Residue frames as qw, qx, qy, qz and C-alpha x, y, z in Angstrom:
[[0.511, -0.218, 0.676, -0.484, 57.55, 158.67, 55.55],
 [0.219, 0.032, -0.932, -0.288, 56.82, 155.05, 54.64],
 [0.666, -0.134, 0.103, -0.726, 53.29, 153.77, 54.93],
 [0.030, -0.087, 0.992, -0.083, 52.12, 150.41, 56.11],
 [0.688, -0.073, -0.183, -0.698, 48.86, 148.70, 55.21],
 [0.239, -0.113, 0.936, -0.234, 47.55, 145.68, 57.04],
 [0.637, 0.050, -0.405, -0.654, 45.15, 143.55, 55.02],
 [0.240, -0.126, 0.898, -0.347, 43.34, 140.92, 57.03],
 [0.433, -0.191, -0.717, -0.512, 40.85, 138.45, 55.62],
 [0.183, -0.036, 0.667, -0.721, 37.93, 138.45, 58.03],
 [0.550, -0.142, -0.554, -0.609, 35.05, 136.53, 56.47],
 [0.749, -0.448, -0.445, -0.198, 32.68, 135.43, 59.27],
 [0.604, -0.058, -0.475, 0.638, 34.98, 136.91, 61.91],
 [0.154, -0.749, -0.137, -0.630, 32.89, 139.83, 63.16],
 [0.708, -0.692, -0.115, -0.083, 33.13, 138.71, 66.79],
 [0.825, -0.236, 0.022, 0.513, 36.96, 138.61, 66.60],
 [0.422, 0.696, 0.085, 0.574, 37.68, 141.94, 64.93],
 [0.300, -0.900, 0.102, -0.299, 37.83, 143.97, 68.15],
 [0.825, -0.473, 0.243, 0.192, 40.25, 141.50, 69.77],
 [0.756, 0.306, 0.209, 0.539, 42.41, 141.61, 66.64],
 [0.157, 0.854, 0.041, 0.495, 42.37, 145.41, 66.60],
 [0.552, -0.811, 0.157, -0.112, 43.33, 145.56, 70.28],
 [0.873, -0.216, 0.260, 0.351, 46.22, 143.14, 69.74],
 [0.606, 0.512, 0.183, 0.581, 47.51, 145.04, 66.72],
 [0.098, -0.923, 0.015, -0.372, 47.29, 148.33, 68.58],
 [0.723, -0.648, 0.216, 0.102, 49.40, 146.85, 71.41],
 [0.824, 0.081, 0.265, 0.493, 52.02, 145.67, 68.90],
 [0.383, 0.699, 0.139, 0.588, 52.24, 149.03, 67.13],
 [0.362, -0.904, 0.060, -0.219, 52.35, 150.87, 70.45],
 [0.818, -0.436, 0.238, 0.289, 55.28, 148.68, 71.55],
 [0.692, 0.369, 0.226, 0.578, 57.07, 149.44, 68.28],
 [0.076, 0.871, 0.057, 0.482, 56.65, 153.17, 68.81],
 [0.610, -0.784, 0.115, -0.032, 57.91, 152.89, 72.40],
 [0.816, -0.270, 0.310, 0.406, 61.12, 151.17, 71.24],
 [0.487, 0.228, 0.376, 0.755, 61.71, 153.33, 68.15],
 [0.043, -0.622, -0.305, 0.720, 61.19, 157.03, 68.88],
 [0.060, 0.327, -0.415, -0.847, 61.34, 158.01, 65.21],
 [0.049, -0.254, -0.902, -0.346, 58.42, 155.73, 64.27],
 [0.360, 0.185, 0.283, -0.869, 54.95, 157.24, 63.94],
 [0.051, -0.251, -0.888, -0.381, 51.67, 155.71, 62.92]]
């Protein structure tokens, strides 16, 4: 299984981290829905 790392510079971005996480989770969930063999 391949692994994926997401590195995000976030200096002085504490108030935006949750919104970023939520957006990324939506993207990865959509990927899993369209590709049954993908897991994360």
